[in-house]
N, C-alpha and C positions, 0 to 999 in steps of 0.2 A: 904177800898179796891174799886177799881176801878171795874165796870161791868166785864169787859172781865178777870180781874184778878180772880174775885171770880167765873166767867165761869169756867175757868180753875182749880181752885182749887177744885169746886163741882166735875168736871168731873175726877180728882185726885183721889179724896174720892171713887166715885164709882167704878172706877178702881181696887182700895185697898178692897173693899168690894168683887167685882167680884173675885179678885185672891184668897182674904181668903175663899171663899165659894168654888169655882171650883179647888182650889190646893192645898191650906193648911187644909180645912175641909171637905173633899168629905166623912166623915165618919157621918158627921149631914146630916140626911134623911130631906129631904123635907116636910114630914108630922110631923115631931117634929117639926121643924119650924113654922108651920103653925099653929098648935095646941098651941105652945107657944107664937108664937108674930106676928100671924095673918099675915104673909106674906112670901112666899119661891123663891125659884131659879125662878120657872114659872111665880110669879107675878115680879120679875125683868125683867125677859124676855119680859112680856107684857107689863110693863112699858116702856120698850125700843121701842118697836113696837108701842105703841101707842104715843111716842114722835116723831118717825120716820112719821108715819103716819099723825100727825099733821103738821108737814113739808112738805106734800106732797109726801112723800117717799113712795110706796108700797112696804110694808114689810108685808110678812104673819106671822101669828104664829107660825108655824115651822119654816120659815127663822129666826125669832127672838130668837126663842130658840136655834136654830143653833149657832146664831151667840154671843148668851151670853154665852151658856154652852161649845163653842168651838168644838163641835161635835153633832152627832145627839141624840135625846131623846132617841132613842132605844139603841144606844152606851152607851148614860151615864145609862141608867137604867142596861143594861148587867153589867157594870163595878161596880158600884156604890149603887144600890138601894136594899134594904133587905124586906125582907117581914114583913109586918105591922101587928101588933096583931089586933084582932077584936075591943078592946077597943080604940086601936088609930085610926081604921078607922071611931068609932063613933065619936069620938072627933074631927076629921077632918071633919065631913059632919058639925056639928054646925059651927066649926071656916070657913070653905068655905062660908058657907051661911051668916053668918056675915061678913066677911071680903072681900067677893069675890061679891058674887050673889047679896046681898042687895045693895051695893054699886054701881055696875052696873045697877041695876033697877032704883036708884034715879036719873041716869044721862038722863033717857029718858023721 
């Protein structure tokens, strides 16, 4: 597979994942994804932002989330986010530290 085709296939796979999470499975909560898989929709939006920034495109966290979610975070939360149990919130603190905070500190 040549580089351009590989890039196009990877982009198509990303768009399929985005559609799956944003349209087909809005019932799956970010906290559950983070606790189980170590990433969530916000991580995908952050990776989108980082890729844009690496290419000299100034994109804020809020702009990246809106681009990924197709709406503001406030709209997403109002439509789809449910209350998380204390147990899930405790698991999230650990998952976030292991998968986001520690990884970002190792970049410094």
